[in-house]
C-alpha positions in Angstrom: 5.3 24.1 -19.9 3.2 26.5 -18.0 0.2 25.5 -15.7 -1.9 27.3 -18.1 -0.6 24.8 -20.5 -0.8 21.8 -19.1 -3.7 19.2 -19.3 -4.6 17.0 -16.3 -4.1 13.3 -17.2 -6.5 11.3 -17.7 -5.5 9.0 -14.9 -6.2 11.9 -12.5 -9.6 12.3 -13.9 -11.1 9.6 -12.7 -12.9 11.0 -9.6 -16.8 10.3 -9.4 -16.3 7.8 -12.6 -18.1 4.2 -12.4 -15.5 1.6 -13.8 -16.5 -1.5 -15.1 -18.2 -4.0 -12.8 -19.9 -0.5 -11.0 -16.7 0.2 -8.9 -17.0 4.0 -7.9 -14.2 6.0 -7.8 -14.7 7.6 -4.5 -11.3 9.6 -3.2 -7.5 10.0 -4.4 -5.1 8.3 -2.6 -1.1 9.7 -2.2 -1.9 12.8 -3.8 -4.7 15.5 -4.2 -5.9 18.5 -6.4 -4.4 21.5 -5.6 -7.5 24.1 -5.1 -5.7 27.3 -6.9 -4.4 25.8 -9.7 -6.8 22.4 -10.2 -3.4 20.4 -10.8 -2.8 17.3 -9.4 -0.2 17.5 -6.4 1.9 14.6 -5.5 4.5 15.3 -2.3 3.9 18.7 -2.9 5.2 18.6 -6.5 3.0 19.1 -9.7 1.8 15.7 -10.9 3.3 16.7 -14.6 4.9 13.6 -15.6 7.1 10.6 -14.2 4.4 9.3 -12.3 3.6 5.9 -13.8 0.3 5.2 -11.4 -1.9 7.1 -9.6 -4.2 5.7 -6.6 -7.4 5.9 -5.8 -10.1 4.6 -3.4 -13.1 2.7 -4.9 -16.6 1.4 -3.9 -18.9 -1.2 -4.6 -21.6 -2.2 -2.6 -20.1 -0.9 0.3 -16.6 -3.0 0.2 -13.6 -0.7 -0.5 -11.0 -1.1 -2.6 -7.4 0.3 -3.9 -7.4 1.0 -7.5 -4.2 1.6 -9.4 -4.8 3.4 -12.2 -1.3 3.5 -15.1 -0.9 6.9 -16.3 0.0 6.8 -19.8 0.3 10.2 -20.3 3.6 9.9 -18.9 5.1 8.5 -21.4 4.6 11.1 -23.5 7.5 13.1 -21.8 9.9 10.7 -23.0 12.3 10.7 -25.4 11.4 7.6 -26.7 7.2 8.0 -26.5 6.8 4.4 -27.9 9.4 2.8 -26.0 8.2 4.3 -22.7 4.8 3.2 -23.5 5.7 -0.2 -24.2 7.6 -0.6 -20.8 5.0 0.7 -19.1 2.4 -1.6 -20.6 4.5 -4.6 -20.4 5.2 -3.9 -16.7 1.6 -3.3 -15.9 0.4 -6.8 -17.9 3.3 -8.6 -16.1 2.4 -7.1 -12.7 -1.6 -8.5 -13.5 -0.2 -11.8 -14.5 1.6 -12.1 -10.8 -1.6 -11.0 -9.2 -3.3 -13.6 -11.0 -1.0 -16.5 -10.1 -1.4 -15.0 -6.2 -5.4 -15.3 -6.5 -5.0 -18.4 -8.3 -3.4 -20.2 -5.3 -5.3 -17.8 -2.9 -2.0 -16.7 -1.1 -3.5 -15.0 2.2 -0.3 -13.0 3.0 -0.2 -11.5 -0.3 -2.2 -8.3 -1.0 -4.9 -9.8 -4.0 -6.2 -8.2 -7.1 -9.7 -8.1 -6.9 -10.4 -6.9 -10.6 -8.6 -5.4 -13.7 -9.4 -3.7 -17.1 -9.5 -0.4 -18.6 -11.7 2.5 -18.9 -11.5 5.6 -21.7 -12.7 9.1 -20.8 -11.4 10.7 -24.0 -10.5 10.3 -27.6 -6.7 10.0 -27.7 -4.4 7.5 -26.9 -3.5 8.6 -23.1 -7.2 9.1 -22.5 -7.0 5.4 -21.7 -6.6 4.5 -18.2 -5.9 0.7 -17.3 -6.2 0.0 -13.8 -5.8 -3.1 -11.3 -8.1 -2.9 -8.2 -6.3 -4.4 -5.2 -7.4 -5.1 -1.5 -7.3 -2.1 0.4 -5.0 -1.6 3.8 -5.3 0.3 6.6 -1.9 1.1 6.0 2.3 0.5 5.6 3.4 -0.8 9.0 5.8 2.6 8.9 2.4 4.7 9.3 0.9 1.7 11.8 3.9 1.7 13.8 3.2 5.0 15.0 0.1 4.3 17.1 1.2 0.9 18.7 2.0 1.2 22.1 6.1 1.3 23.1 5.8 -1.9 25.1 4.1 -3.6 22.2 5.7 -2.5 19.2 8.6 -5.5 18.9 5.7 -8.1 19.2 3.5 -6.0 16.3 6.7 -6.2 14.2 7.6 -9.8 14.8 4.1 -10.8 14.1 4.4 -8.6 11.0 7.7 -10.7 9.9 5.8 -13.5 10.5 3.2 -12.6 7.7 5.8 -11.1 5.7 8.0 -14.8 5.5 4.7 -16.3 5.0 4.0 -14.2 1.9 7.3 -14.7 0.7 7.1 -18.3 1.1 3.9 -18.2 -0.8 5.0 -16.8 -3.6 8.4 -18.4 -4.0 6.5 -21.9 -4.1 5.2 -20.3 -7.3 8.3 -19.4 -8.7 7.9 -15.6 -7.9 10.3 -13.2 -6.2 9.0 -10.0 -4.8 12.4 -8.1 -5.1 11.0 -5.0 -3.1 10.1 -5.8 0.1 10.4 -2.7 2.5 8.4 -0.6 5.2 6.3 0.7 2.5 5.2 -2.6 0.8 4.3 -4.6 4.1 0.6 -3.6 4.5 -1.5 -3.6 7.8 -5.1 -5.3 7.8 -6.3 -4.0 11.3 -9.7 -5.5 10.9 -8.1 -8.7 9.8 -4.9 -8.0 12.2 -2.8 -9.4 9.4 -0.1 -8.3 7.2 0.1 -8.9 3.5 2.9 -8.0 1.0 1.7 -5.3 -1.7 3.3 -3.7 -4.9 4.6 -6.3 -7.2 5.4 -3.6 -9.6 9.3 -5.2 -9.5 8.8 -8.9 -9.0 10.2 -11.3 -11.1 8.9 -15.0 -12.2 11.2 -17.7 -13.1 11.1 -18.4 -17.0 9.2 -15.1 -17.7 10.8 -11.8 -18.7 9.7 -8.6 -17.4 10.9 -5.3 -18.4 13.2 -5.0 -15.5 14.4 -8.7 -15.4 17.9 -7.4 -16.6 18.0 -4.7 -13.9 20.9 -5.2 -11.7 19.0 -3.7 -8.7 15.1 -4.4 -9.7 14.0 -2.8 -6.6 14.9 0.3 -4.0 18.5 0.9 -4.0 17.9 1.7 -0.7 17.3 -1.2 0.6 18.7 -3.9 -1.6 21.1 -6.1 -0.7 25.0 -5.4 -1.0 26.3 -7.9 -3.7 23.8 -6.6 -6.0 24.9 -2.7 -5.1 28.5 -4.0 -5.9 27.4 -5.5 -9.4 27.7 -9.0 -8.5 25.1 -10.9 -10.1 25.1 -15.0 -9.3 23.9 -16.7 -12.6 21.9 -19.1 -10.6 18.3 -17.7 -10.6 17.5 -19.1 -7.1 20.5 -17.5 -5.6 20.0 -14.4 -7.0 16.5 -13.6 -6.4 15.5 -15.7 -3.4 18.6 -14.7 -1.9 17.5 -11.1 -2.2 14.4 -11.4 -0.8 15.3 -13.1 2.3 17.7 -10.5 2.8 15.0 -7.7 2.4 13.2 -9.9 5.3 15.9 -9.7 7.6 16.4 -5.8 6.8 12.8 -5.7 7.7 13.8 -7.0 11.0 16.5 -4.2 11.3 13.8 -1.7 10.4 11.5 -2.8 13.2 14.3 -2.6 16.2 16.3 0.2 14.8 14.2 2.0 12.8 16.0 1.9 9.6 16.6 -0.9 6.8 20.1 -3.0 6.8 21.4 -1.5 3.9 21.5 2.1 5.2 23.1 0.9 8.1 25.9 -0.6 6.6 26.5 2.2 4.0 26.7 4.6 7.0 29.6 2.7 8.2 31.7 2.3 5.6 34.1 5.0 4.1 33.0 6.6 0.8 36.1 4.9 -0.7 34.8 1.7 0.3 30.9 2.2 -0.7 29.5 1.6 -4.0 29.0 3.9 -6.6 25.0 3.6 -6.5 25.5 4.9 -3.0 27.8 8.2 -4.1 31.1 6.0 -3.4 33.8 5.6 -4.8 34.5 1.8 -4.9 35.5 0.4 -8.7 36.8 -2.8 -7.6 35.1 -6.4 -7.0 32.6 -7.6 -4.4 34.6 -10.3 -3.0 37.5 -7.4 -2.5 35.5 -5.1 -0.6 33.4 -8.1 1.4 35.9 -7.9 4.5 35.4 -4.0 4.7 30.9 -5.2 4.3 31.8 -7.6 7.0 33.3 -5.3 9.6 30.1 -2.8 9.0 27.9 -5.5 9.6 29.1 -6.4 12.6 28.7 -2.9 14.0 25.7 -3.3 13.0 24.9 -6.3 14.7 26.4 -4.9 17.9 23.7 -1.8 17.9 21.0 -4.3 16.9 21.9 -6.7 19.5 21.9 -3.7 22.2 18.3 -2.8 21.3 16.8 -6.0 21.8 15.0 -7.0 24.9 17.7 -9.7 27.2 15.3 -12.5 26.6 14.4 -12.4 22.9 18.5 -11.0 22.3 20.3 -14.2 21.5 17.9 -15.8 18.9 16.7 -12.6 17.0 20.5 -11.7 16.6 21.1 -14.8 15.1 18.1 -14.3 12.8 19.5 -11.2 11.5 23.0 -12.7 11.0 21.5 -15.5 8.9 18.7 -13.5 6.7 21.3 -10.5 6.1 24.7 -12.6 6.1 27.0 -10.0 3.6 28.1 -13.2 1.4 24.9 -14.6 -0.4 26.4 -18.2 -0.5 26.1 -18.3 3.4 22.6 -16.6 3.8 19.7 -18.4 5.2 18.9 -21.0 7.8 21.9 -22.8 8.7 20.0 -26.2 8.7 18.6 -25.6 5.2 22.2 -24.6 3.9 23.6 -27.8 5.7 21.4 -30.2 3.4 23.0 -31.2 0.1 19.7 -30.9 -1.9 17.6 -28.7 0.3 16.3 -25.1 -0.8 19.0 -23.2 1.5 16.6 -20.3 0.8 13.6 -22.2 2.6 11.7 -19.7 4.6 9.8 -22.6 6.8 12.1 -22.2 9.8 12.0 -18.5 10.1 8.3 -18.5 9.8 8.1 -20.7 12.8 10.7 -18.6 14.7 9.2 -15.5 14.1 5.7 -17.0 15.1 6.9 -18.1 18.3 9.2 -14.8 19.2 6.0 -12.8 18.7 4.0 -14.8 21.0 6.9 -14.6 23.2 7.6 -10.8 23.1 3.6 -10.2 23.4 3.8 -11.9 26.9 6.9 -10.4 28.0 4.9 -6.9 26.7 2.0 -7.7 28.5 3.9 -8.3 31.7 5.8 -5.1 31.6 2.5 -3.3 31.5 0.6 -5.3 34.0 
């Protein structure tokens, strides 16, 4: 399809539009209109399909928020248009339902929905734009970390982890697992000095059936726990879903110290013969058979992690990383939670306390270093 033949999808034509409840669409977020062609650009690629949602900043009575518009036109490029539309709409409805639960229970460490609905700006089906309006963050932790003073970066990261663990505990209490916690989905609200978990597009809820329920890896495989990458699926919902979330929390700790998540560091230390195929490897055996190789790689990651942590925090933080990212999901979690016969071994309450305390301790150390 040439540029001349391309019609800009409705989801990209909302600038200046007033949507229901008097929200005004002010500016694009994460994309722009190319001044020469008039076409939308996302990451320097023309937005001609494959992008399921489009971001905007909206405003109402001085309050700014984030609008996530569903691009129904992207389904028109699918070989199965009806199937693609069904999957997109079901996913959007499910995500809105997750946000409704979070709002109902006033979860303060989760990005909450402000409003939802749809607007029609043309006569065709694809001219209907379903949308979700969410709290607007200052940015994700990847971007915000760059402006934090080096001396305070670990303290800042530990506070982010304290809030992330709290957010996970809040959704876990309601039978929801996020499945895709990563640096781009942990958002900083600077005016509140707070961090919140965002993007529930791959979340799951116990007893529900979202379109991605049967996906082996629901979230980004770059960060996914190793057992899922190798095709091991625990039949127990809590072990599979909650175990994934706590691994991803540990991966965020790895990110704040080493600049990368646990999984890419693990995969980089494995020979191609032992890497999963989803990571361009050649392993076709079981996860239990490759686990000794994973453990060796994990030991190397732990050594690198430990060498980068301030001496007064090294012991506890290294233990936390081991407990959260343990390669064998049966032994993942806090040892005291796992030791109790009927306790929830994925309980995060102890980690919430640890991150809170170590964030305070790290800040004291940082203040002393710059005094």
